[in-house]
Structures are given as structure tokens and as C-alpha cells.
VEXDREN-2710 file (C-alpha; in Angstrom, 1 decimal):
% VEXDREN-2710
k/r/px/py/pz
1/UNK/-23.4/10.2/-9.3
2/UNK/-24.4/11.5/-5.9
3/UNK/-25.7/15.1/-5.5
4/UNK/-22.7/15.9/-3.2
5/UNK/-20.4/14.9/-6.0
6/UNK/-21.4/18.2/-7.8
7/UNK/-20.5/20.4/-4.8
8/UNK/-17.4/22.5/-4.7
9/UNK/-15.1/20.9/-2.1
10/UNK/-12.0/22.3/-0.3
11/UNK/-9.4/21.1/2.1
12/UNK/-5.8/21.6/3.3
13/UNK/-3.7/19.4/1.1
14/UNK/-0.4/19.6/2.9
15/UNK/0.5/18.1/6.3
16/UNK/-0.5/20.0/9.4
17/UNK/2.2/21.9/11.2
18/UNK/4.9/24.4/10.4
19/UNK/6.6/24.3/7.0
20/UNK/7.8/26.3/4.0
21/UNK/4.4/26.4/2.3
22/UNK/0.9/25.0/2.9
23/UNK/-1.7/24.5/0.2
24/UNK/-5.5/24.9/0.4
25/UNK/-7.2/23.2/-2.6
26/UNK/-10.7/23.7/-3.9
27/UNK/-12.4/21.9/-6.8
28/UNK/-15.8/22.3/-8.4
29/UNK/-18.1/24.8/-10.2
30/UNK/-17.6/27.6/-7.6
31/UNK/-13.8/27.4/-7.5
32/UNK/-13.0/30.3/-9.8
33/UNK/-15.8/32.5/-8.3
34/UNK/-14.3/31.8/-4.8
35/UNK/-10.9/32.9/-6.1
36/UNK/-12.4/36.1/-7.5
37/UNK/-13.8/36.9/-4.1
38/UNK/-10.8/36.1/-2.0
39/UNK/-7.7/36.7/-4.1
40/UNK/-6.2/40.2/-4.7
41/UNK/-3.7/40.0/-7.6
42/UNK/-0.7/42.3/-7.6
43/UNK/-1.9/43.1/-11.2
44/UNK/-5.4/43.9/-10.1
45/UNK/-6.9/41.2/-12.4
46/UNK/-9.6/38.6/-11.5
47/UNK/-8.5/34.9/-11.3
48/UNK/-11.5/33.9/-13.5
49/UNK/-9.6/35.6/-16.4
50/UNK/-6.3/33.8/-15.8
51/UNK/-5.3/31.1/-18.3
52/UNK/-5.2/27.5/-17.1
53/UNK/-2.1/26.1/-15.4
54/UNK/-0.7/29.5/-14.4
55/UNK/0.6/30.8/-11.1
56/UNK/-0.1/34.3/-9.7
57/UNK/1.3/36.3/-6.8
58/UNK/-1.1/38.2/-4.6
59/UNK/-3.0/38.2/-1.2
60/UNK/-5.9/36.4/0.3
61/UNK/-8.3/39.1/1.6
62/UNK/-11.1/38.7/4.1
63/UNK/-14.0/40.2/2.0
64/UNK/-16.0/41.2/5.1
65/UNK/-13.2/43.1/6.9
66/UNK/-11.0/44.0/3.9
67/UNK/-8.0/42.6/5.8
68/UNK/-5.0/40.8/4.2
69/UNK/-4.8/37.2/5.6
70/UNK/-1.7/35.9/3.8
71/UNK/0.6/36.6/0.9
72/UNK/0.1/33.7/-1.5
73/UNK/0.7/32.2/-4.9
74/UNK/-2.6/31.1/-6.6
75/UNK/-2.6/28.3/-9.1
76/UNK/-5.4/28.0/-11.6
77/UNK/-6.3/24.7/-13.4
78/UNK/-9.3/24.7/-15.6
79/UNK/-11.6/21.8/-16.5
80/UNK/-11.1/19.2/-17.9
81/UNK/-7.3/19.4/-17.7
82/UNK/-6.9/19.2/-13.9
83/UNK/-6.5/16.5/-11.3
84/UNK/-10.2/16.2/-10.8
85/UNK/-11.2/17.2/-14.4
86/UNK/-13.0/20.1/-12.7
87/UNK/-12.0/23.7/-12.2
88/UNK/-9.3/23.7/-9.4
89/UNK/-7.7/26.5/-7.4
90/UNK/-4.7/25.9/-5.2
91/UNK/-3.7/28.6/-2.7
92/UNK/0.0/28.3/-1.8
93/UNK/0.4/30.1/1.5
94/UNK/2.9/30.2/4.3
95/UNK/3.1/26.8/6.0
96/UNK/1.6/27.6/9.4
97/UNK/-1.5/26.2/10.9
98/UNK/-3.2/29.5/11.7
99/UNK/-3.0/31.1/8.2
100/UNK/-4.0/27.8/6.5
101/UNK/-7.0/27.3/8.7
102/UNK/-8.1/30.9/8.2
103/UNK/-7.8/30.6/4.4
104/UNK/-9.8/27.3/4.4
105/UNK/-12.4/29.0/6.6
106/UNK/-12.8/31.8/4.1
107/UNK/-13.1/29.4/1.2
108/UNK/-15.8/27.4/3.1
109/UNK/-17.7/30.7/3.9
110/UNK/-17.8/31.4/0.1
111/UNK/-19.8/28.3/-0.7
112/UNK/-17.4/25.3/-0.7
113/UNK/-17.8/22.4/1.8
114/UNK/-15.0/20.5/3.5
115/UNK/-13.9/17.5/1.3
116/UNK/-14.3/14.0/2.5
117/UNK/-11.2/11.7/2.7
118/UNK/-10.0/11.0/-0.8
119/UNK/-12.7/13.0/-2.4
120/UNK/-10.4/14.8/-4.9
121/UNK/-9.2/11.5/-6.2
122/UNK/-12.7/10.1/-6.1
123/UNK/-13.8/12.9/-8.4
124/UNK/-10.9/12.2/-10.8
125/UNK/-12.3/8.7/-11.0
126/UNK/-15.9/9.6/-11.3
127/UNK/-15.1/12.2/-14.0
128/UNK/-13.3/9.6/-16.1
129/UNK/-9.8/11.0/-15.8
130/UNK/-8.5/7.9/-14.2
131/UNK/-10.0/4.4/-13.5
132/UNK/-10.3/2.9/-10.0
133/UNK/-7.0/1.0/-10.2
134/UNK/-5.2/4.2/-11.0
135/UNK/-7.0/6.0/-8.2
136/UNK/-5.8/3.4/-5.7
137/UNK/-2.3/3.8/-7.1
138/UNK/-2.3/7.4/-5.8
139/UNK/-2.5/6.1/-2.2
140/UNK/0.1/3.4/-3.0
141/UNK/2.5/6.2/-4.0
142/UNK/1.8/8.2/-0.9
143/UNK/2.4/5.1/1.3
144/UNK/5.3/3.6/-0.6
145/UNK/8.0/2.3/1.8
146/UNK/10.8/1.7/-0.7
147/UNK/11.9/2.6/-4.2
148/UNK/10.6/-0.8/-5.5
149/UNK/7.2/-0.1/-4.0
150/UNK/7.1/3.3/-5.6
151/UNK/8.1/1.8/-8.9
152/UNK/5.2/-0.7/-8.8
153/UNK/2.8/2.0/-7.7
154/UNK/3.8/4.1/-10.7
155/UNK/3.1/1.1/-13.0
156/UNK/-0.4/1.1/-11.6
157/UNK/-0.8/4.8/-11.9
158/UNK/0.3/4.9/-15.5
159/UNK/-2.4/2.4/-16.4
160/UNK/-0.3/-0.7/-16.9
161/UNK/-2.4/-2.8/-14.6
162/UNK/-5.6/-1.3/-16.0
163/UNK/-4.6/-2.1/-19.5
164/UNK/-3.9/-5.7/-18.6
165/UNK/-7.2/-6.2/-16.8
166/UNK/-9.1/-4.5/-19.7
167/UNK/-7.4/-6.7/-22.2
168/UNK/-8.4/-9.9/-20.4
169/UNK/-11.9/-8.5/-19.8
170/UNK/-12.1/-7.7/-23.5
171/UNK/-11.2/-11.3/-24.5
172/UNK/-13.9/-12.6/-22.1
173/UNK/-16.4/-10.1/-23.5
174/UNK/-15.7/-11.4/-27.0
175/UNK/-16.2/-15.0/-25.9
176/UNK/-19.4/-13.9/-24.2
177/UNK/-20.7/-12.2/-27.3
178/UNK/-20.1/-15.3/-29.4
179/UNK/-22.0/-17.5/-26.9
180/UNK/-24.9/-15.1/-26.8
181/UNK/-25.0/-14.8/-30.5
182/UNK/-25.2/-18.6/-30.8
183/UNK/-28.1/-18.5/-28.3
184/UNK/-30.0/-15.7/-29.9
185/UNK/-29.5/-16.7/-33.5
186/UNK/-29.3/-20.5/-33.5
187/UNK/-30.6/-20.8/-37.1
188/UNK/-28.0/-18.3/-38.5
189/UNK/-24.8/-19.5/-40.1
190/UNK/-22.6/-17.5/-37.8
191/UNK/-18.8/-17.7/-37.9
192/UNK/-18.0/-18.4/-34.3
193/UNK/-15.3/-20.3/-32.4
194/UNK/-15.7/-24.0/-32.2
195/UNK/-16.2/-25.4/-28.7
196/UNK/-12.6/-26.6/-28.7
197/UNK/-11.4/-23.2/-29.7
198/UNK/-13.5/-21.5/-27.1
199/UNK/-12.3/-23.9/-24.4
200/UNK/-8.6/-23.2/-25.4
201/UNK/-9.1/-19.4/-25.2
202/UNK/-10.8/-19.7/-21.8
203/UNK/-7.9/-21.8/-20.5
204/UNK/-5.4/-19.1/-21.7
205/UNK/-7.2/-16.4/-19.9
206/UNK/-7.5/-18.5/-16.8
207/UNK/-3.8/-19.0/-16.7
208/UNK/-3.1/-15.3/-17.0
209/UNK/-5.6/-14.6/-14.3
210/UNK/-3.8/-17.1/-12.0
211/UNK/-0.5/-15.5/-12.8
212/UNK/-1.8/-12.1/-11.6
213/UNK/-3.5/-13.6/-8.5
214/UNK/-0.2/-15.3/-7.5
215/UNK/1.6/-12.0/-7.6
216/UNK/-0.4/-10.7/-4.6
217/UNK/1.9/-12.0/-1.9
218/UNK/4.9/-10.1/-3.5
219/UNK/2.8/-7.0/-4.0
220/UNK/1.7/-7.0/-0.4
221/UNK/5.3/-7.3/0.8
222/UNK/6.4/-4.4/-1.4
223/UNK/3.6/-2.1/-0.3
224/UNK/3.2/-3.1/3.4
225/UNK/6.7/-4.1/4.1
226/UNK/8.4/-7.4/5.0
227/UNK/7.5/-7.9/8.7
228/UNK/10.9/-8.8/10.2
229/UNK/10.8/-9.7/13.9
230/UNK/13.9/-9.6/16.1
231/UNK/13.1/-12.3/18.7
232/UNK/15.0/-13.9/21.5
233/UNK/15.3/-14.0/25.3
234/UNK/16.0/-10.9/27.4
235/UNK/19.4/-9.2/27.3
236/UNK/20.7/-11.0/24.1
237/UNK/21.1/-7.6/22.3
238/UNK/17.9/-7.4/20.2
239/UNK/17.5/-3.7/20.7
240/UNK/21.2/-3.0/20.2
241/UNK/21.0/-4.9/16.8
242/UNK/17.8/-3.0/16.0
243/UNK/19.6/0.3/16.5
244/UNK/22.7/-0.9/14.7
245/UNK/20.7/-1.9/11.6
246/UNK/18.9/1.4/11.5
247/UNK/22.2/3.2/12.3
248/UNK/20.6/5.4/14.9
249/UNK/19.5/5.1/18.5
250/UNK/15.8/4.2/18.1
251/UNK/15.4/1.7/21.0
252/UNK/16.4/2.3/24.6
253/UNK/19.3/0.0/25.6
254/UNK/20.2/-0.9/29.2
255/UNK/22.0/-3.8/30.8
256/UNK/18.9/-4.7/32.7
257/UNK/16.3/-7.3/31.6
258/UNK/12.8/-6.1/30.6
259/UNK/14.0/-2.7/29.1
260/UNK/11.9/-3.3/26.0
261/UNK/8.3/-3.5/27.1
262/UNK/6.6/-2.8/23.8
263/UNK/7.3/-3.7/20.2
264/UNK/9.1/-0.9/18.3
265/UNK/8.8/-0.7/14.5
266/UNK/10.9/1.0/11.8
267/UNK/11.3/0.5/8.1
268/UNK/14.7/-0.4/6.7
269/UNK/15.1/-0.3/2.9
270/UNK/17.6/-2.9/1.5
271/UNK/18.1/-3.2/-2.3
272/UNK/14.6/-1.7/-2.8
273/UNK/12.9/-4.0/-0.3
274/UNK/11.1/-2.5/2.7
275/UNK/11.9/-4.5/5.8
276/UNK/9.5/-3.6/8.7
277/UNK/11.9/-4.2/11.6
278/UNK/10.1/-5.1/14.8
279/UNK/12.1/-5.0/18.1
280/UNK/10.2/-7.3/20.4
281/UNK/10.2/-7.7/24.2
282/UNK/12.5/-10.5/25.5
283/UNK/10.9/-13.9/25.8
284/UNK/10.8/-15.4/29.4
285/UNK/10.4/-19.0/30.5
286/UNK/8.1/-17.9/33.3
287/UNK/6.3/-14.6/32.6
288/UNK/3.9/-14.9/35.4
289/UNK/6.2/-13.0/37.7
290/UNK/6.4/-10.0/35.3
291/UNK/4.4/-6.8/35.8
292/UNK/1.4/-6.2/33.6
293/UNK/3.4/-4.0/31.2
294/UNK/6.1/-6.6/30.7
295/UNK/3.5/-9.4/30.3
296/UNK/1.8/-7.4/27.6
297/UNK/5.1/-6.8/25.8
298/UNK/5.9/-10.5/25.8
299/UNK/2.5/-11.3/24.4
300/UNK/2.9/-8.7/21.6
301/UNK/6.3/-10.2/20.9
302/UNK/4.8/-13.7/20.5
303/UNK/2.1/-12.2/18.2
304/UNK/4.8/-10.6/15.9
305/UNK/6.7/-13.9/15.9
306/UNK/3.6/-15.7/14.6
307/UNK/2.9/-13.3/11.7
308/UNK/6.4/-12.3/10.7
309/UNK/7.5/-12.8/7.1
310/UNK/11.1/-13.1/8.3
311/UNK/12.5/-14.0/11.8
312/UNK/15.8/-12.8/13.2
313/UNK/16.4/-15.1/16.1
314/UNK/19.1/-13.5/18.3
315/UNK/21.2/-15.6/20.7
316/UNK/23.9/-14.3/23.0
317/UNK/27.0/-16.0/21.6
318/UNK/29.1/-15.2/24.6
319/UNK/27.0/-17.5/26.8
320/UNK/26.1/-21.1/26.7
321/UNK/22.6/-21.9/25.3
322/UNK/19.9/-21.6/27.9
323/UNK/16.7/-23.6/28.0
324/UNK/14.9/-20.5/26.7
325/UNK/17.2/-20.4/23.7
326/UNK/16.6/-24.1/23.0
327/UNK/12.9/-23.6/23.2
328/UNK/13.0/-20.8/20.6
329/UNK/15.3/-22.8/18.3
330/UNK/12.7/-25.5/18.3
331/UNK/9.8/-23.1/17.7
332/UNK/11.3/-21.5/14.6
333/UNK/11.9/-24.8/12.8
334/UNK/10.4/-24.6/9.3
335/UNK/10.2/-20.8/9.4
336/UNK/11.9/-18.3/7.1
337/UNK/14.6/-16.5/9.0
338/UNK/18.2/-16.1/10.2
339/UNK/20.0/-17.3/13.4
340/UNK/22.2/-14.5/14.8
341/UNK/24.9/-15.2/17.3
342/UNK/25.3/-11.7/18.8
343/UNK/28.3/-10.3/20.8
344/UNK/30.8/-11.9/18.4
345/UNK/33.4/-9.4/19.8
346/UNK/33.5/-11.6/22.9
347/UNK/34.6/-15.2/23.2
348/UNK/32.0/-17.5/21.7
349/UNK/30.5/-19.9/24.2
350/UNK/27.7/-21.4/22.1
351/UNK/28.6/-24.8/20.7
352/UNK/27.9/-25.1/17.0
353/UNK/27.4/-28.9/17.5
354/UNK/24.5/-28.2/19.8
355/UNK/23.0/-25.8/17.3
356/UNK/23.3/-28.5/14.6
357/UNK/21.5/-31.0/16.8
358/UNK/18.6/-28.7/17.5
359/UNK/18.5/-28.0/13.7
360/UNK/16.4/-24.9/13.2
361/UNK/17.4/-25.0/9.5
362/UNK/18.3/-21.3/9.6
363/UNK/21.5/-19.7/8.2
364/UNK/23.7/-18.8/11.1
365/UNK/25.7/-15.5/11.2
366/UNK/28.0/-14.1/13.9
367/UNK/27.4/-10.4/14.5
368/UNK/28.3/-7.7/17.0
369/UNK/25.9/-4.9/17.6
370/UNK/28.6/-3.1/19.6
371/UNK/31.4/-3.1/16.9
372/UNK/29.2/-3.5/13.8
373/UNK/31.0/-6.7/12.8
374/UNK/28.9/-8.9/10.5
375/UNK/26.1/-6.3/9.9
376/UNK/26.9/-6.0/6.2
377/UNK/26.6/-9.7/5.8
378/UNK/23.4/-9.6/7.8
379/UNK/21.8/-7.1/5.5
380/UNK/22.8/-9.1/2.5
381/UNK/21.4/-12.3/4.1
382/UNK/18.1/-10.7/4.8
383/UNK/17.6/-9.9/1.1
384/UNK/18.9/-13.3/0.1
385/UNK/16.5/-15.0/2.5
386/UNK/13.5/-13.3/0.8
387/UNK/14.8/-14.2/-2.7
388/UNK/15.2/-17.8/-1.8
389/UNK/11.7/-17.7/-0.3
390/UNK/10.4/-17.0/-3.8
391/UNK/10.3/-13.2/-3.9
392/UNK/10.8/-12.2/-7.5
393/UNK/12.4/-8.7/-7.9
394/UNK/12.2/-8.8/-11.7
395/UNK/8.4/-8.6/-12.0
396/UNK/7.2/-5.2/-13.1
397/UNK/3.4/-5.8/-12.6
398/UNK/2.0/-7.2/-9.4
399/UNK/-1.3/-6.7/-7.6
400/UNK/-1.1/-5.0/-4.2
401/UNK/-4.7/-4.8/-2.9
402/UNK/-6.7/-7.6/-1.2
403/UNK/-9.9/-6.7/-3.1
404/UNK/-8.0/-7.0/-6.4
405/UNK/-7.0/-10.5/-5.4
406/UNK/-10.6/-11.3/-4.4
407/UNK/-11.9/-10.0/-7.7
408/UNK/-9.4/-12.0/-9.7
409/UNK/-10.2/-15.2/-7.7
410/UNK/-13.9/-14.6/-8.4
411/UNK/-13.2/-14.2/-12.1
412/UNK/-11.1/-17.4/-12.1
413/UNK/-13.9/-19.4/-10.3
414/UNK/-16.6/-18.1/-12.8
415/UNK/-14.4/-18.8/-15.8
416/UNK/-13.5/-22.3/-14.5
417/UNK/-17.3/-23.0/-14.1
418/UNK/-17.9/-21.9/-17.6
419/UNK/-15.0/-24.0/-19.0
420/UNK/-16.4/-27.0/-17.2
421/UNK/-19.9/-26.3/-18.4
422/UNK/-18.6/-26.2/-21.9
423/UNK/-16.6/-29.4/-21.6
424/UNK/-19.6/-31.2/-20.1
425/UNK/-21.9/-30.2/-22.9
426/UNK/-24.2/-28.1/-20.7
427/UNK/-26.5/-25.5/-22.3
428/UNK/-24.8/-22.3/-23.7
429/UNK/-26.9/-20.2/-21.3
430/UNK/-24.8/-21.6/-18.4
431/UNK/-21.5/-20.8/-20.2
432/UNK/-22.7/-17.3/-21.0
433/UNK/-23.8/-16.6/-17.4
434/UNK/-20.4/-17.7/-16.1
435/UNK/-18.5/-15.6/-18.6
436/UNK/-20.6/-12.6/-17.7
437/UNK/-19.8/-13.1/-14.0
438/UNK/-16.1/-13.3/-14.8
439/UNK/-16.3/-10.1/-16.8
440/UNK/-18.1/-8.3/-14.0
441/UNK/-15.6/-9.5/-11.4
442/UNK/-12.7/-8.0/-13.4
443/UNK/-14.7/-4.8/-13.8
444/UNK/-14.5/-4.3/-10.0
445/UNK/-10.7/-3.7/-10.3
446/UNK/-11.0/-0.9/-12.9
447/UNK/-14.3/0.5/-11.5
448/UNK/-16.6/-0.5/-14.3
449/UNK/-18.8/-2.7/-12.1
450/UNK/-17.9/-1.4/-8.6
451/UNK/-20.5/-1.0/-5.9
452/UNK/-21.0/2.3/-4.0
453/UNK/-20.1/0.5/-0.8
454/UNK/-16.7/-0.6/-2.2
455/UNK/-16.0/2.9/-3.5
456/UNK/-16.7/4.4/-0.1
457/UNK/-14.4/1.8/1.6
458/UNK/-11.6/2.4/-0.9
459/UNK/-11.6/6.2/-0.7
460/UNK/-12.0/6.3/3.1
461/UNK/-8.4/5.1/3.4
462/UNK/-7.2/8.4/1.8
463/UNK/-6.3/11.5/3.8
464/UNK/-8.5/14.6/3.6
465/UNK/-7.1/16.8/0.8
466/UNK/-6.0/14.0/-1.6
END
């Protein structure tokens, strides 16, 4: 543990700006002493005498001037039964920037230091209240974009993922212990698994590791959102559809080409799935004549088209197909998406026969951003497209972090090497080394074998005050 991990830390733990309340949190050995210095209870008693997990009305006082700074509620949470497993005070003041900053300033003057990003959660991990996977779940909850994402994050926070990893790690440790016992005591008549039994157990663990690794793609979509790009040439109604799906006027809509010059992004939750809707600039056959802003918008649209999980190709159904439309239809072949014939409230001019010849292999829907016709079917089709693409909505345990996937893959590789070493009759030392590497890789998920650099990277993603 670093020396700074024993300091008393403090930060504003609520969003900046005006609000009903704002909270200044402090954690560490000086927390209660700081409360004694700054808090004046309406009952004239010291916070250090308050029972744990109690709330008290009073005032924050500037001890140098004797002036009241704010009327507050003071929460006391004593070690080890607190978020950080240390003594914690939480000062619930009025939610304005000036009083909160003044309270924080007084807390820092009394001996606390400003917390680093994620340092409260880091202390909860270092003090053994939660493991690393649970600590990362805190950030998942804060950033959840849908009910499904929140549910999965809660499964991580309640320790479901950790228990699964620890169970697999424990089985590998048992195998490792048997191998090492056979190495250290070759003359003893030890009751250990046969090579066939050991190889069978290694294969079982390997399959379970692969199952967890394969869940990463789904976990990423639930946590980060399904990137859904509205693409098409200019003036086909992409921005109008964007607004219609969101049911609010988010994008500027005009009858003139080039209105959308940058990519707009909003999250739309459908059946618990977070779709990250991206309204892109209209594609042009010749973008060399566009001004720099329009050119950049087109380039960003192309980039979103490349990395989208789901494409919504919008065509103006009231006009015959243009060469630009045909080019886009050819480009999206083999991609997951939907073909939308917009402006269905007008007479349809697009020939379905021509669409069939171009064959983009996308389900085709007629919609109208102006009247709302077909939007219900569009929302259903977006969910169905993801389900057909293999997205499993029934899984209750998936991994959501890239470094979890990397750790699982490293554990798989090491275990596979050990299994192959065993089947080829190599020395037990090789098998034992590979098992130990697999065990250590899994430990990186729960924090049992995590480097300081990885810890720093993980907690740097948190906001200050969490």
C-alpha cells in the first residue's frame, strides 16, 4: 500500500452545478476530527461521539472566523462498515457550487487532501471490502445506458462474476498443488489425479473460460451501446428519422443539402438494449466541391459506417434510385442492418425489382419520419436484427471490460499449453508452470495478482469523488 493510501481524502461527490443538495465526502483517519472542528450540531454534541450510520442536522462553521458557511446534514459512517472501510463523513449541503467549494476548502485546510479520481472506490478495494471486479462494477453502474446494462453491472457488483472467477481459479490451484506435490515428493504414495483425470479437468475449465471470453462482445454492447449509424445520401431524411426515433427535435432539419455537418449521437433504449444512434452527414458522389466543414462531416460519417454494429441505410422512397444510392447499397452487402425507404407518405418511386437485383441482403421497411408510419416496426426490427446477429438477452453473466477478456485469453493460452505438455508427456515442471500462469492471469480480474500500473489505469477512469 502506498503512503498516500493512508491519507485522509476529500472531494465533492455530486455533479457540479445547482441542485437540491450537494455532498462533500471525506474518508480516512482524520475524518471524524475534521467533523469535530467544522460541524456545529444543533444539539451541541461532537460528531466523534455520534453512532455510526446516523444523520445529524447542524451548520458548517469557519473555525477561524466563527462564521456559518451552510446549514447541512452530517452523515457519520465508522470503520469498517463504510464504503471505503475507513471512517467516512458526508456533508450534505445546499447544491450550489459556491457553498460546496467553500466546505471542501475548509475540509482540506483541516488536514485532508483532494482525492484522486476513483480513490474512494480504490480504498474500498485496497481495504478488502470489495475485489477489483466489484470495484469496476461501480463505474459500470454509473455509466449504464440501459436497464439491461444496469442489471449486468449489478451482477458484477454483487460478486457473481468474482465468485465464478474464484471458483475456476480454485480448481486450477488444486491441479497446480497436485502437480507440485508429485514433483516435490516423487517417492511418496500420494493420492493424486491420474494424467487422464487431470487432462479431463483442465479441458472442463478451458471450456468454461472460453464461454466467459465469448461473452465479451455482448457485454461490450450492453455497456457501451450498440453503435447504430443512420447513413444515406443528402436530403433523404436521416435527421428527421433520428428525431422521430428519439421523439424530440435533436437534429436540425432543413430542406437544404448539407445541413448535418457533424455526427450527432444519442442513446435510444429498446427492450433494455442501448442503441447509440448516430446521425451522419449525407454521403456525396463528389465531395471535393464541399467546404472543409462538410468534407469533415462526410469523412466522420464514413468512419461511423465502418465501425457501426448496426446500419440503418436510408433511401428517399419518393424518388428513383440515384447512383449514390446504388453505391451505398453495394457497400452494405454482408453488413448487419436495415434498409429504410423513407417518405412512405408520398408516392413510392423506388422499384423493388431494382432493390432485389442490387441485393444488399437487408430487411426493407417503409417508414415516414413526417407521419410516424412504420416507426414501431422499425424499433422492433432493430431489436430483432441484433437477436438474429447472435445477441443473447438471456445471459445473466457476461464480461464487459477489455482487460478481463485479455486476462481470460491469457489464462486459456497458459492452460492449453499445460494440457498439451501433459498429453505429450513433458516434465511435470512445465505443466505446473503453465497452471501457475493461468492462475495468475485469472487473479488479474479479481485483483489478487494485479499490477500497480493496471490499478492506476482502471481507477483513473472514475470521476473525482467516487
